[in-house]
TORDO-614674 format. One record per residue (C-alpha): residue in one letter; x, y, z. Coordinates in pm, whole numbers, padded with zeros to 5 digits, always signed. Example, Ala and Ser with C-alpha at 12.3 -4.5 7.8 and 13.67 -1.06 7.14 Angstrom:
REM residues 2
a+01230-00450+00780s+01367-00106+00714
END
This chain:
REM residues 857
m-01389+08563-04446t-01619+08714-04187a-01861+08587-03934t-02140+08707-04155e-01995+08531-04454t-01881+08202-04311l-02130+08121-04040p-02471+07983-04135r-02761+08130-03945h-02868+07784-03824a-02539+07756-03639r-02588+08093-03474h-02957+08107-03391g-03084+07751-03384v-03335+07564-03593l-03530+07864-03716a-03223+08027-03858a-03137+07710-04048l-03392+07838-04293k-03246+08187-04304g-03419+08393-04564h-03753+08252-04456v-03755+08293-04081d-03947+08616-04135l-04210+08419-04327f-04244+08160-04052l-04250+08407-03764n-04493+08656-03916a-04725+08392-04056g-04691+08197-03733s-04847+08475-03529l-05143+08496-03765m-05175+08118-03781a-05169+08093-03404t-05452+08345-03390t-05654+08148-03642l-05573+07825-03458v-05686+07964-03124t-06003+08122-03260s-06084+07811-03465a-06028+07576-03173f-06235+07786-02936g-06486+07850-03213f-06519+07477-03262a-06577+07438-02890y-06823+07727-02886w-07042+07592-03164w-07014+07238-03027v-07146+07359-02691a-07409+07572-02864a-07520+07277-03078h-07576+07069-02765l-07733+07338-02546a-07934+07554-02786p-08205+07468-03038q-08076+07415-03392a-08285+07711-03513a-08118+07939-03255v-07774+07819-03364g-07862+07885-03727q-07998+08229-03639a-07686+08319-03441s-07448+08185-03705a-07625+08395-03969a-07589+08702-03745v-07220+08626-03684s-07168+08581-04058a-07331+08918-04122m-07125+09077-03845t-06803+08934-03987l-06890+09009-04349i-07000+09368-04303g-06728+09432-04045t-06471+09320-04301i-06627+09548-04562g-06618+09830-04307m-06241+09790-04269f-06215+09936-04620g-05863+09801-04664m-05727+10009-04376g-05588+09710-04190t-05375+09604-04486m-05272+09966-04540l-05161+09993-04176i-04943+09681-04210s-04750+09847-04492e-04754+10205-04358l-04689+10183-03985p-04322+10075-04012t-04252+10396-04206v-04431+10630-03962a-04182+10778-03717r-04427+10963-03490g-04801+10963-03439k-04855+10598-03514w-05157+10578-03283d-05306+10893-03433l-05313+10708-03766i-05445+10392-03603s-05723+10575-03418t-05819+10756-03740c-05853+10422-03917l-06047+10272-03626l-06295+10557-03623t-06339+10543-03999a-06392+10168-03989g-06649+10200-03712v-06851+10462-03899a-06836+10273-04229a-06934+09945-04065t-07228+10106-03882a-07358+10236-04213g-07311+09890-04359g-07499+09735-04068l-07796+09964-04122a-07795+09879-04492y-07794+09508-04408v-08092+09545-04176v-08287+09718-04452a-08188+09454-04709a-08281+09172-04469q-08644+09281-04477w-08668+09143-04831a-08560+08791-04730p-08788+08625-04471s-08517+08391-04342l-08272+08678-04288r-08542+08898-04133d-08625+08626-03884a-08253+08588-03807l-08236+08950-03686g-08412+08848-03365g-08634+09150-03310s-08544+09509-03219a-08297+09422-02943g-08122+09169-03165t-08104+09420-03449v-07941+09690-03234l-07700+09435-03094l-07612+09317-03444i-07535+09672-03567a-07317+09738-03263g-07138+09407-03315i-07072+09489-03681a-06909+09822-03589l-06702+09674-03306n-06591+09382-03520a-06468+09611-03797m-06270+09820-03550t-06106+09520-03384l-06015+09369-03721v-05832+09691-03807l-05676+09697-03461d-05547+09341-03500e-05378+09422-03831a-05237+09740-03676m-05067+09517-03419v-04909+09322-03705g-04793+09649-03860l-04637+09746-03525l-04458+09407-03515q-04664+09318-03207g-04820+08999-03339p-04830+08837-02994l-05059+09116-02873q-05320+09056-03143l-05290+08687-03063m-05350+08767-02697r-05661+08973-02775n-05811+08702-02993a-05735+08439-02732w-05915+08641-02465f-06206+08701-02703s-06241+08332-02778l-06220+08231-02414i-06454+08502-02283k-06736+08429-02528l-06713+08056-02452v-06727+08119-02077l-07022+08357-02123l-07204+08092-02325g-07168+07851-02036l-07286+08111-01787v-07598+08213-01978a-07684+07847-02029v-07719+07797-01654v-07917+08117-01584p-08267+08006-01482g-08541+08118-01716l-08305+08252-01985a-08362+08089-02323l-08064+08042-02553t-08199+08237-02848g-08003+08372-03141p-07965+08725-02990v-07843+08579-02660l-07574+08381-02841l-07478+08695-03036l-07451+08890-02709t-07171+08658-02593w-06975+08747-02907v-07018+09123-02866a-06929+09107-02498g-06618+08907-02583i-06507+09172-02833v-06548+09454-02581a-06375+09272-02296s-06080+09149-02502t-06022+09494-02651a-06024+09649-02305i-05761+09398-02195l-05545+09479-02498f-05557+09854-02435r-05468+09802-02071v-05158+09607-02175l-05065+09872-02432r-05094+10153-02180r-04902+09962-01916r-04617+09918-02164g-04629+10283-02265m-04694+10197-02628i-04981+10441-02688d-04857+10793-02750s-05185+10952-02863l-05534+10850-02967r-05637+11168-03147p-05798+11086-03485r-05668+11308-03764p-05843+11266-04100s-05559+11456-04269l-05339+11151-04217m-05537+10968-04485r-05420+11206-04757g-05213+11027-05018r-05320+10688-04890g-05664+10675-05050r-05582+10494-05375a-05372+10224-05211t-05635+10178-04941f-05910+10140-05200d-05714+09885-05405h-05628+09681-05097n-05990+09696-04987l-06116+09581-05325l-05881+09284-05313n-05961+09204-04951l-06336+09213-05008a-06320+09016-05330t-06129+08748-05142y-06344+08739-04834l-06690+08820-04964p-06785+08483-05117r-06674+08288-04809a-06854+08515-04563a-07173+08544-04770l-07217+08172-04832p-07390+08106-04496l-07632+08387-04573i-07714+08233-04911v-07762+07893-04750t-08005+08051-04502a-08188+08244-04772t-08223+07958-05022l-08253+07662-04787s-08317+07719-04415a-08159+07824-04087e-08132+07456-03993a-07941+07380-04314n-07714+07678-04246a-07636+07547-03898a-07500+07227-04053f-07330+07410-04340y-07169+07668-04114t-07023+07397-03897a-06881+07215-04201f-06746+07538-04343m-06578+07611-04009v-06381+07286-04047l-06269+07393-04393s-06178+07739-04264f-05961+07575-04001m-05768+07400-04281a-05756+07711-04499m-05595+07925-04230v-05249+07817-04343p-05262+07938-04706g-05450+08251-04604n-05201+08357-04340v-04894+08252-04539a-05021+08453-04836l-05075+08764-04625t-04727+08727-04481l-04582+08684-04829f-04703+09033-04909a-04568+09175-04584v-04217+09032-04614t-04161+09066-04990a-04321+09401-05068g-03983+09569-05024d-03778+09286-05174k-03939+09152-05488g-03631+08948-05564a-03713+08725-05267l-04062+08646-05398r-03968+08327-05578g-03806+08169-05275k-04086+08277-05041v-04354+08137-05272r-04168+07807-05299v-04144+07769-04923g-04502+07888-04877l-04636+07632-05123l-04428+07363-04956i-04588+07449-04622c-04943+07476-04756l-04945+07176-04987g-04713+06955-04785g-04926+06984-04474g-05265+07071-04619l-05312+06799-04878p-05284+06509-04630a-05520+06695-04394s-05777+06753-04667l-05762+06383-04758v-05832+06289-04396v-06129+06527-04386f-06260+06383-04714l-06244+06027-04583l-06376+06103-04233s-06626+06379-04314e-06929+06208-04160q-06742+06116-03844i-06617+06475-03810m-06965+06618-03852g-07095+06355-03612l-06901+06527-03336f-07164+06802-03352g-07455+06560-03346a-07627+06299-03559d-07838+06558-03742y-07525+06749-03844a-07361+06434-03982k-07672+06350-04180s-07721+06705-04311a-07365+06802-04398g-07137+06495-04390e-07125+06471-04768a-07108+06850-04800l-06792+06857-04587a-06632+06591-04809i-06703+06808-05115l-06572+07121-04940s-06246+06945-04855l-06176+06925-05230t-06160+07305-05244y-05842+07323-05034v-05606+07333-05332p-05812+07609-05502f-05789+07802-05175v-05409+07771-05182f-05366+07888-05540h-05614+08172-05509h-05448+08312-05196f-05101+08286-05350f-05226+08453-05667l-05346+08745-05457a-05020+08769-05263i-04814+08767-05582s-05041+09032-05733r-04989+09254-05428v-04611+09220-05446q-04604+09280-05822n-04831+09584-05780r-05115+09434-05983l-05378+09509-05722r-05643+09653-05951g-05634+09365-06200a-05632+09101-05929g-05916+09278-05752i-06134+09289-06062f-06068+08921-06131s-06152+08830-05773v-06475+09031-05785f-06594+08836-06088a-06479+08509-05933g-06663+08588-05610v-06983+08685-05789a-06963+08361-05989e-06932+08158-05667l-07227+08334-05505l-07449+08305-05814a-07363+07939-05846a-07446+07884-05479w-07777+08073-05508w-07885+07884-05821a-07789+07544-05680g-07949+07618-05344a-08272+07731-05510h-08288+07419-05731g-08138+07153-05507d-08008+07071-05161l-07697+07157-04960n-07480+06906-05145d-07576+07063-05479l-07489+07407-05343v-07138+07318-05225t-07073+07120-05545a-07155+07425-05756v-06916+07637-05550a-06640+07375-05575v-06673+07364-05956v-06642+07744-05983m-06336+07740-05755a-06176+07470-05970v-06220+07691-06277e-06060+07979-06086t-05762+07758-06004v-05706+07684-06372l-05701+08058-06440v-05472+08170-06156a-05235+07873-06131p-05016+07990-06424t-04936+08313-06237v-04827+08119-05930l-04639+07847-06117k-04461+08104-06331v-04306+08252-06019v-04206+07907-05895f-04077+07742-06213a-04016+08001-06482p-03649+08083-06530v-03546+08417-06388a-03476+08645-06681d-03160+08852-06654m-03242+09150-06873s-02923+09333-06778a-02724+09127-07030v-02952+09244-07310g-02932+09601-07186e-02553+09586-07193g-02550+09443-07545v-02404+09112-07427n-02477+08809-07642v-02521+08510-07410m-02461+08190-07607s-02546+07945-07329t-02577+07916-06955t-02475+07676-06682s-02665+07656-06354l-02466+07719-06040t-02420+07418-05817l-02579+07429-05475h-02251+07508-05300e-02181+07782-05556r-02525+07931-05495a-02473+07915-05119w-02184+08161-05150l-02335+08375-05425p-02376+08697-05223l-02015+08693-05102e-01681+08798-05247y-01323+08837-05136i-01007+09007-05259r-00656+08881-05333t-00386+09145-05377v-00028+09050-05467g+00282+09245-05563p+00507+09410-05648l+00546+09217-05973t+00738+09270-06294g+00610+09240-06650v+00240+09246-06557d+00003+09518-06679a-00369+09550-06757d-00340+09475-07130r-00143+09157-07065v-00400+09041-06810r-00687+09113-07051n-00509+08916-07326a-00457+08624-07088l-00831+08621-07014i-00924+08657-07383g-00704+08359-07455l-00873+08158-07181h-01212+08250-07325a-01107+08146-07675a-01000+07806-07546d-01295+07752-07315p-01579+08010-07332t-01768+07817-07064h-01496+07854-06801r-01633+08030-06497a-01350+08282-06483v-01453+08421-06825s-01829+08388-06778r-02084+08642-06672l-02243+08585-06330d-02624+08604-06334r-02700+08654-05968s-03077+08664-05998g-03099+08349-06207a-02807+08170-06036k-02637+08091-06367w-02302+08125-06536q-02365+08307-06865h-02126+08221-07146m-02061+08502-07396d-01948+08504-07755a-01603+08638-07844v-01721+08988-07941s-01920+09034-07622f-01636+08906-07406a-01381+09135-07571g-01590+09434-07466w-01679+09285-07130v-01317+09219-07029q-01235+09588-07071d-01463+09660-06777a-01350+09354-06584v-00983+09466-06581t-00901+09826-06485d-00564+09983-06564l-00428+10201-06282g-00117+10295-06476p+00252+10241-06406g+00228+10376-06055p+00316+10426-05789v-00002+10289-05631d-00117+10217-05278f-00193+09845-05265d-00413+09887-04954a-00610+10154-05142m-00656+09909-05431t-00805+09658-05187r-01034+09919-05030r-01148+10032-05376l-01256+09680-05463q-01423+09644-05124a-01629+09954-05191e-01741+09855-05540p-02096+09717-05558r-02144+09357-05660a-02195+09321-06032h-02193+09055-06302h-01817+09004-06288p-01719+08684-06106v-01364+08816-06145r-01288+09188-06111i-00924+09301-06146l-00719+09616-06082v-00366+09630-06225g-00112+09905-06179g+00222+10001-06030g+00332+09639-06027y+00036+09521-05817f-00243+09283-05910a-00570+09300-05711l-00848+09055-05786k-01198+09054-05637v-01360+08717-05694s-01705+08588-05618h-01708+08314-05358a-01935+08129-05600y-01619+08085-05807g-01411+07945-05528d-01229+07975-05197a-00855+08002-05128g-00744+07696-05324p-00916+07762-05659v-00856+08136-05631n-00482+08090-05571v-00471+07877-05885l-00650+08154-06074v-00421+08428-05941h-00110+08227-06022e-00217+08145-06376l-00340+08494-06469v-00025+08664-06340q+00206+08403-06491a+00027+08408-06828a+00033+08789-06835y+00406+08788-06756e+00478+08528-07027g+00246+08697-07280r+00029+08393-07340a-00327+08274-07292a-00425+08162-06946r-00484+07790-06912i-00707+07674-06625a-00861+07332-06656p-01202+07318-06485s-01251+07036-06238e-01535+06792-06265r-01848+06931-06101h-01920+06680-05824r-02278+06777-05745t-02330+06493-05498a-01994+06520-05323l-02137+06680-05009l-02416+06426-04975k-02172+06136-05016a-01930+06289-04764w-02211+06336-04511w-02335+05981-04559k-01985+05848-04512q-01947+06051-04193f-02290+05997-04040g-02523+05783-04252m-02401+05443-04140q-02325+05553-03785p-02651+05650-03607s-02455+05691-03284r-02300+06003-03434w-02626+06165-03548k-02688+06354-03223e-02337+06495-03220g-02361+06581-03589l-02682+06780-03540s-02583+06979-03230f-02460+07325-03324a-02311+07581-03090r-02512+07900-03059p-02352+08239-03018p-02448+08387-02682h-02727+08639-02668v-02605+08995-02709e-02763+09224-02453e-02920+09535-02598g-02790+09865-02469p-02750+10228-02569a-02710+10264-02947r-02564+10524-03178p-02616+10601-03548w-02388+10400-03772q-02288+10367-04137a-02078+10099-04299d-01714+10191-04363l-01535+09867-04439t-01159+09890-04429v-00852+09671-04396t-00519+09694-04216t-00230+09461-04296a+00101+09344-04156r+00364+09084-04238s+00678+08943-04085g+00955+08713-04201q+01074+08631-03848v+00758+08576-03643l+00686+08221-03761g+01020+08108-03620q+00941+08276-03288m+00605+08103-03276r+00755+07761-03338t+01016+07814-03069w+00749+07910-02816r+00527+07619-02925d+00800+07360-02879q+00851+07480-02522y+00496+07554-02404a+00241+07390-02637p+00380+07104-02848g+00166+07018-03150v-00024+07347-03159t-00053+07509-03502t+00093+07850-03575s-00253+07965-03681a-00386+07892-03330i-00096+08089-03186t-00170+08378-03423f-00539+08382-03330a-00463+08382-02956a-00197+08652-02993f-00431+08877-03192t-00707+08842-02932s-00453+08923-02658a-00337+09229-02852l-00692+09361-02881i-00737+09323-02506e-00408+09498-02435l-00515+09789-02655g-00848+09825-02475l-01091+09697-02742d-01251+09438-02507p-01336+09162-02761d-01618+08918-02693l-01426+08625-02546r-01720+08385-02527g-01638+08241-02868g-01556+08312-03229t-01613+08197-03583f-01350+07967-03733l-01344+07903-04105a-01282+07540-04197d-01234+07362-04530a-01467+07062-04570r-01258+06899-04843r-01093+06687-04574y-01410+06476-04567l-01426+06406-04941g-01350+06072-05094e-01021+05999-05263g-00989+06162-05604v-01283+06399-05548s-01197+06767-05587i-01411+07078-05559d-01302+07381-05760s-01555+07620-05610n-01621+07703-05244f-01642+07417-04999c-01596+07587-04664m-01800+07658-04355g-01749+07875-04049p-01886+07722-03728y-01913+07926-03412l-01688+07768-03148t-01638+07835-02779p-01283+07752-02670p-01225+07779-02294s-01001+08076-02374l-00952+08275-02694t-00611+08387-02565d-00479+08031-02517p-00345+07866-02836l-00380+07519-02684a-00749+07576-02605i-00814+07706-02955h-00624+07415-03113r-00804+07148-02911t-01149+07300-02969l-01098+07332-03343k-00952+06981-03369a-01245+06835-03176e-01493+07023-03395l-01337+06894-03715a-01341+06540-03578t-01720+06551-03550g-01770+06646-03916r-02080+06845-03822i-01986+07124-04061l-02105+06880-04329t-02449+06886-04167m-02442+07267-04163m-02357+07271-04531l-02617+07008-04615l-02893+07199-04434r-02792+07518-04611e-02795+07352-04952g-03126+07181-04880k-03281+07518-04809i-03131+07663-05126l-03265+07371-05329l-03615+07479-05231t-03581+07854-05217g-03284+07966-05420a-03009+08189-05286p-03010+08566-05253g-02790+08744-05501m-02697+09023-05264p-02611+09037-04891d-02852+09164-04630p-02849+09541-04566f-02652+09683-04276p-02828+09822-03968s-02848+10195-03907e-02743+10172-03541i-02491+09981-03331a-02410+09965-02961v-02228+10263-02820e-01981+10030-02652a-01911+09792-02941r-01725+09472-02857p-01527+09301-03135r-01681+08976-03250l-01398+08776-03394t-01373+08564-03704f-01058+08368-03778s-00966+08250-04128n-00644+08062-04184q-00575+08016-04554g-00269+07799-04497r+00041+07804-04713h+00042+08007-05033d+00375+07880-05157v+00202+07799-05490l+00254+08169-05561g+00625+08156-05483d+00736+08143-05848l+00546+08452-05964p+00755+08730-06124w+00809+08906-05793a+01003+09229-05794v+01123+09193-05433e+01236+08928-05186p+00979+08731-04982a+00987+08964-04681g+00873+09258-04894r+00598+09083-05090v+00233+09173-05048n-00008+08880-05030q-00349+08995-04906s-00668+08795-04859v-00953+09026-04764p-01332+08979-04743t-01574+09238-04880l-01829+09197-04604n-01826+09210-04227g-02073+09269-03950p-02085+09613-03787e-01902+09490-03476g-01695+09218-03644i-01320+09195-03690t-01200+08927-03928l-00840+08813-03904t-00708+08638-04215t-00372+08463-04200s-00153+08294-04459e+00207+08187-04504m+00417+08234-04817n+00785+08147-04845g+00831+08165-04468v+00655+08500-04425l+00339+08541-04216h+00078+08767-04378l-00202+08917-04164e-00511+09113-04267a-00775+09253-04033t-01104+09357-04190f-01350+09573-03996h-01550+09896-04014a-01359+10217-03949s-01691+10362-03831t-01678+10113-03542y-01309+10075-03452n-01008+10304-03488p-00794+10171-03777a-00477+10282-03600v-00561+10066-03299v-00634+09757-03508a-00315+09815-03712r-00122+09834-03387a-00270+09499-03280l-00132+09338-03598e+00206+09494-03538l+00215+09351-03185v+00135+09004-03321c+00420+09028-03568a+00660+09167-03308d+00605+08951-02999p+00325+08692-03013a+00476+08491-02728g+00482+08793-02500l+00117+08870-02574i+00011+08516-02495m+00221+08477-02180a+00088+08807-02046r-00266+08663-02050r-00180+08338-01870
END
């Protein structure tokens, strides 16, 4: 086991990491949501102040101008903001050249759009009046261009992973325009007309952007601001498709106030715009979560299902109660803006609140379409949907009142939901198809879903290597497995592992006969290097084999998915396969009952009826922050070094009886290994380590778990070189039972989101001065293997337990005892630490553990 494998993220990084796999969704969406929250809150305050200080006609005129500025500014972006989010992480140099090119293009396009709007407004008296004369028209065109450029700039900040900076800019913008509104209201002789209100918006954009650029320059983040149109080559098609989708999504919402003004009046639009602002405040969650879905799953489509599940949980779990409150209190909410607003749009707000669910499904449909590269189709659909909404609003506004208009829009949105919901629900509920079985010609007769604790360990594997043995070869092992399959084709050891669908796939006899040929590899009569066998299995990519075996030269090496089991079940499997192969018979492994609620019952027994223990059971130790320093290029090179001794356990017990009565030999081994690393100059991180623990100790009587039921908490003994400190810390940790809470949180997350089928990718750099981060895994006594057909005496037997994953700076020490012999394996990356040095550390532990420990006292 390794720190990466055994330790849940919530134990290492706090509450956010308890939902590992979705922290990126929360953090990225959180920045956008915070921006929307700030702008909505200040926007609410702005229009509330405007409604009380300015005439209703001026508010309607200004809101129409702001709607035009926002609408045409968004059109002027031409999809470049979304393109920057996806492109900037891949641009090594000249990021700001690309950004400035997009800003300039957006400004030019938006200016052209502003001029076109002014011309078009001459045909609608209400819109023409809303322009506010020549000065207001010029101000509006300038505002449209500036708004488009800042919208692109904000999304560029997201692409640069500087979400807090776009949040800062928007916060300054919101505050500045509100302060300016208050200032102009007290200027003697200055009337609060529509153009004056618009001026506060434009001034806020300019001032907030200046503040942002000052911060960027002070931090040295701007390398160049030279626009280069050549940078747009090869990005045109993607930009157009993103723009089509962006506009089709935004257009109906932004144009609705204009239609209200054109078909009803500026006064009606003032009330409608205020009501629609309340709805927009609610709709910020699905909008921002959907955008983040695209950002975090574009490069990992396999994570889409889990992200959509969590996203829907956030949007519907929080949004539905809020929309119900708005529905019931619509008149009171509108009354905050004044009695006329409550009378004009109280019922309209109640109707608009019913469109929250359509908002959710439409945004998620768009996000899924982006991830699945169906931009063009989704864009065309959204264009037709948007046109339908606008036509419905125009017809209803021309033939009725404001309530008729919003009702018509709500009906169209409900129809859209019926059309797009199947795409969203298919991702959430449809079974994940594993087409690889069909491609390999495998006939899957039936499937069994993995339990939650099996799914929790799905990305991880480990290796057991034993030998030398007699009478065991590849054909005999294959026959033992074929016999097991014939007796029980649903046994997990002879099933195919569907990682994407989290299922055990049960094959027919013909398919399994071919499949087992690949599962068991014959290395010949030998001689073979048993360490090389282990490293070969470590290097093999994860596949559909829950059990992968190498046999040759008298050695048996098995790589097993942790979804199958941990040390106990795997030792049973190793023993039976080797023994059955030796005896020339079918393997016989009776599956245990699948206790799906065992963890929940154990947790309830430990904590449920004892509220006094809840605080202790929910407090997890956090690994200390690792300071960033000089880094160097790095590539994974997982390796293993081993050692064993038939005398060292006796030495340990003698030392224990004299210096630390009651301490386990595993604690002595851990402390001695840490001391050896220090002596050899590797400078391990002594602030704490990861300790693998078996949670079966908390199960009820007669309850067994034949899969993996372990957890690796991060613990901080007073000293990692003192066996007594390690023993006491581990004993105290196990007494709390909080590893049950860790497991329960992990399984709760998996219940909602599923589990990844593969581990996270390694980084490309590590610290120049890497410090070993230690993981300790004691597998206990392996005497169950003592009666195997060994070819040598206990002191010469190989009994390895090795993980297939480790962090770049991690060293995992695995210990076990078999027939009085201590077996040690250290797993690490040879690209980080010298294998000869780590091997020497194991040799020192086997030679003189007491001396190592006493030297550190």
